[in-house]
Each structure stands twice: as structure tokens, then as C-alpha cells.
N, C-alpha and C positions, 0 to 999 in steps of 0.2 A: 119769206121764202119757205117753201115746204122742205122738210128734211127728214131723214131717217138716220138716227145716230146709234145704231146698234150693229155689232159685229155678227155676221151670219155667214157661214161657209158658202152658201149658195148665192151670195150677192153678185149682181152684175152691175157694170157701170151704168149710171142713169141714162147715158147717151144712147144705149142700145134700145131700151123700151121707148125712149122719147122718139127716136128716129122711126121705129116700127109703128108707133101710134100715129105719127105725122103722115107716114106713107100709106097706111092701110085703114085709116079711119078719118072721120070728120068731127067737127065740134058737135057736142051733144050725143055722139054715139056712145055705146057702152063698150068698155074694154074689159074683157074677161081674163083673169089671171088664175089658171088652174093650179099653179104652184106658187102661192102668194109669198112664201118665204118671209123676208123682213119687210115687204111692202113697197119695194122700189117702183114697180110698175104702177101700183095704185097712186103713189105720189106723182109720178109723171102724168098719168091719166088726168088727175085732178088739175095739175098745173096747166094742162093743155085744153081744158074745158070739156073733158070727157067724163062720163060716169064710170066708176070702177066697180067691178064685181070680182072679189078675190075669194078663193077657197083653197083648201089643202087637205090632204088625207091625214096629216099629223096635227092633232089638236094643240100640241105645245107650240107649233110653228104659228098657228092662227093667233094664239095668245101673244106671241112675240110681235107679230105684225100689228095687232090691236094696240098693244102697250107702246110700241116704239113709234108708230105712225098716226095714232089716233083715228083709225079707220075701222069701219065695221066689216067683218069678213064672215062669210057663211061656211060652215063646216059641211063637207060632203062625204058621205060614206059609200056612195056608188063609185064604180071605177071612174077615175078622173077623165080618161080619154073619151069614154062614152058620154060623159056629162058635157064635155066640151063640144062634141059633135052634136049632141041633142040641142043645146041652147044656142049654138052659133047659127046665125041666119045664112041662107044660101048665098054663095058667092063671097062670103066674108072669110077672114084670115085668123089663124091661130099660130102663135110663135112660141117656141120653147128653146131655152139654152140648156144644153146638157153636155157633160163631159164623160169620158171613158174612165176606166179604173184598172187596177191590177189586182189579181188574186194569186197567191202562191207564185209570185214573181213572173206572172204571165199576163199579157194584155187581154182585157175583157172589153169588147166593143159595145158597151152599154148604150151608147148613142144610137147605133144602128138597130139595136134590138128595140129601143123605144120608137124609133122612126117607123119600123115595120109594124108596130102595134097601131100607130096612128093611121098608116095606110090601110091596114086590115079593117079598121072601123069605117073607112070610107073617105078619109081625107086624101087630097092629092098634094104632092110636094111642089111648092112654088120656088123655094130657095133653100140652099144649104150653105150658110156663111161660116167659114172657119175663123174662129176668134182665137187669137194667140193669148195664152195666159202668161202674165208677167210676174206673178207672185207665187211661184212654185217653191214654197219655203220648206216643205216637209223633207226634201232630200235635195242636196246640191247636185248639179248636173254631173260633174266628174266623179263624185263619190258614188253616184248611181251607176256609172259605167263599171266601176270596180266591183259592184254588186251584181253584175251581169244583166242589167236592164237600163234603159234610158228613161228619162222623165217624160211624162205625158204633158205636153205644153200647149194644148189646144182644147177648144170646146167647139161643139157644133151649135149654130143658131139655125134651127129648122123653122121655116115658115111654111105652114100648111094652109090649104084653102079647101073650104067645103064647096062642092059643085053648086053652080047656079041652078035655078029651077029648070031651065031649058037645055042644060048640058048633059051629055052622056059620058060616063067614065071611060069608055073604050077609046075616045079620042085623046085621052091623057095617059094611055097605058105605059108610056115611057117614064112618066112621073109617079108611077105607082109601084115600080119594080116588079110588075106582074102579079102583085098581091090582089087577089079577088075580093 
């Protein structure tokens, strides 16, 4: 059985990429992971009979994935979102899992900022799945309230799609938030 035995803050449960891969690809397709992290998506792609292509903007993360999962990962210096759009075939999908954060005790909607960047490049939004985080161990819920903020206990699983060859963006304007 394939496994990845390394702790990495950005890990997601293997069921998430597994389900996405089953839903949006076929055997022998190539699965692109633009934020390879510890390699969970690459492991699931291989176990489901897909080719995996993983890259990341952080070279130390690429080394982590290569060492822990025994996969080859290409480093990419160009902006990640543009690369995803460039290499993705028309009509195919790109999914990312991203959470929000806090700075100076205020909520920073990082996920929506990233989503807008994907839309601006040309993707359309297929799905926004809210994933509950169960291991929020940095601050306990009630002690966070005493500190004048609540825990962020969710992440967004955005599924984007590149338009098909015969499709026009204007028919999906509601799925682009009006981003041109």
C-alpha cells in the first residue's frame, strides 16, 4: 500500500484527493498538483492508475514530498496559478484546499483572495466545498473566546474548471464573480 508518513501542516485527508480524482479524471489521465506539499495527491493518483505531476513554489516542500513519498516532483518558478491554467487541458479540473487565517486578531479571508486569483486567470468555479477542521490544536475554542476571537474551523475545497474549446466565459459569469 502506498503511504506518506510525514507530518506536514498542509496535509489533507487522502479521501479528498481520492474522491476528486475519481470524479474528475479517468485511468491513465495526468493529475496535476500545483501545491504538492507532502505528496498525498500524488500517492492517491498513483493508487488510482493516474500519472501524477506535482510541483510547488517552495523547494523545501518538494524535497519533503520526494523523500517521504518516493515520487519525482518538478519545481516551478512561474506563478503557480498561471502554470495550472497553461498545462490544464480545456474542460478539465483543478482543485485546491485552502484555509483562512488571522493577523493581529482579525480574520483574513485568504481562501477568497486565492479564489479570485484563479478566476482572474480564466478558471471558472465548479464547486466550493466547506471542509470542517477537526484538529484545531493551536488554541482551544473557549480560550480563544476569552481572547476576543473564535477559531477558524473550516477550509475551502475549491474545484475550478478550464473552459472547453467551444465554450464562452460569459455563460458562466455567475461562477466567475464578475472577474474578467
